[in-house]
C-alpha positions in Angstrom: 35.9 -9.4 -94.7 34.8 -10.7 -91.4 38.0 -9.5 -89.8 37.5 -6.0 -91.2 34.0 -6.0 -89.7 35.2 -7.0 -86.3 38.0 -4.3 -86.3 35.5 -1.6 -87.4 33.0 -2.6 -84.8 35.7 -2.5 -82.1 36.9 0.9 -83.2 33.4 2.3 -83.2 32.6 0.8 -79.8 35.9 2.2 -78.3 35.2 5.6 -79.8 31.8 5.8 -78.3 33.1 4.7 -74.9 35.8 7.4 -74.8 33.2 10.1 -75.6 30.8 9.2 -72.8 31.1 10.6 -69.3 32.0 8.0 -66.7 29.2 6.6 -64.7 29.5 5.0 -61.4 27.3 2.5 -59.7 25.8 3.0 -56.2 28.3 0.6 -54.8 31.2 2.5 -56.4 29.8 5.8 -54.9 29.5 4.2 -51.5 33.1 2.8 -51.7 34.4 6.2 -52.9 32.7 8.0 -50.1 34.0 5.6 -47.5 37.5 5.9 -48.8 37.5 9.7 -49.1 39.4 11.4 -46.3 37.0 12.8 -43.7 37.4 16.2 -42.1 39.2 15.4 -38.8 37.3 16.2 -35.6 40.4 18.1 -34.4 39.7 20.8 -37.0 37.0 22.1 -34.7 38.4 22.7 -31.1 37.0 20.5 -28.5 35.3 22.7 -25.9 35.6 20.1 -23.2 39.4 20.3 -23.3 39.0 23.9 -22.1 36.0 23.4 -19.9 37.7 20.6 -17.9 40.6 22.9 -17.0 38.4 25.4 -15.1 36.1 25.7 -12.1 32.6 27.0 -13.1 30.9 29.1 -10.5 27.1 29.5 -10.9 26.3 33.2 -11.4 22.8 32.9 -12.8 20.0 30.4 -12.0 16.8 30.6 -14.1 17.5 34.2 -14.8 18.3 35.3 -11.2 21.8 36.6 -10.7 23.6 35.0 -7.8 26.4 36.5 -5.7 28.5 34.5 -3.2 26.4 31.4 -3.6 29.4 29.0 -3.5 27.8 26.8 -6.2 30.3 25.4 -8.7 31.1 22.5 -11.0 34.3 20.9 -12.3 34.4 18.4 -15.1 36.6 15.3 -15.6 36.6 14.5 -19.3 38.6 11.3 -18.9 35.9 9.8 -16.6 32.9 11.7 -17.9 32.2 12.8 -14.3 31.5 16.1 -12.7 31.9 17.2 -9.1 31.0 20.4 -7.3 29.2 22.2 -4.5 25.5 23.1 -4.4 26.0 25.8 -1.8 25.6 23.5 1.2 26.4 20.1 0.0 29.0 18.4 -2.2 27.6 16.9 -5.4 28.7 14.8 -8.4 27.6 12.5 -11.1 28.2 11.5 -14.7 27.7 13.4 -17.9 27.5 12.7 -21.6 28.6 15.5 -23.9 29.5 16.5 -27.4 30.5 19.9 -28.8 27.0 21.3 -28.5 25.1 19.4 -25.7 25.5 18.0 -22.2 23.3 15.5 -20.4 23.8 15.2 -16.6 23.2 11.7 -15.3 23.1 10.0 -11.8 23.4 13.2 -9.9 24.2 12.6 -6.2 24.9 14.9 -3.2 25.4 14.8 0.5 22.3 15.6 2.5 23.2 18.2 5.1 20.6 20.9 5.7 21.5 24.5 4.8 21.4 26.9 7.6 19.8 29.6 5.4 16.4 28.7 3.9 17.1 30.7 0.8 20.4 28.8 0.3 18.5 25.5 0.8 15.9 26.5 -1.9 18.6 27.6 -4.3 20.5 24.4 -3.9 17.4 22.3 -4.4 16.5 24.2 -7.6 20.1 23.8 -8.9 20.0 20.0 -8.2 16.6 19.7 -9.9 18.0 21.4 -13.0 21.0 19.1 -13.2 19.3 15.8 -12.5 18.8 13.9 -15.8 18.6 16.9 -18.0 20.1 17.6 -21.4 21.1 21.1 -22.3 22.7 22.8 -25.3 25.6 25.0 -24.2 28.1 27.6 -25.3 31.0 29.4 -23.9 30.9 33.2 -24.3 32.6 36.0 -22.5 34.2 33.7 -20.0 30.8 32.1 -19.1 29.5 28.6 -19.6 25.8 28.9 -20.6 23.4 26.0 -20.4 20.2 26.4 -22.5 16.8 24.7 -22.3 14.7 25.5 -25.4 16.9 28.5 -26.3 16.7 30.1 -22.8 19.7 30.3 -20.5 18.8 28.4 -17.3 22.3 28.1 -15.8 25.2 30.5 -16.3 28.6 29.7 -14.8 31.5 32.1 -14.5 35.0 30.8 -15.2 37.7 30.5 -12.6 41.0 28.7 -12.5 40.8 25.4 -10.7 42.4 25.2 -7.3 45.7 23.3 -7.4 44.2 20.4 -5.3 41.5 19.7 -7.9 43.5 19.8 -11.1 
């Protein structure tokens, strides 16, 4: 009689277990999430692979359109450095970037005076905008646009890099 009772209880217990939805503990959920395949970063193209292949000529500074300013930047993604020209002086520094933001760091430049006062003021404004600032950015219509609080502050036109700087 005792054996029949044990068998009946086991069958009832197993039947109830089979009809219940599976539950997972928090640890099991965490382990499953960690083991789940993540969407690879390469699914979204890296804008810096493209940006680093070009020279970016400044065509707009704080809303003012520039022509023949000879202000440009080039980016080295391997070293996280940038180099360029401010119109009168060479410049460079470090940057930290992801797919949506760039932060310029440790901006340096040579210190030759510009012959033209307007060029001097333009270069000073450009350097101030670069020095220790973080911007959101996008690439649209062959321009690299840097935004501060949703407003374009620097717009660069795309150009192939000269052979010597590739």
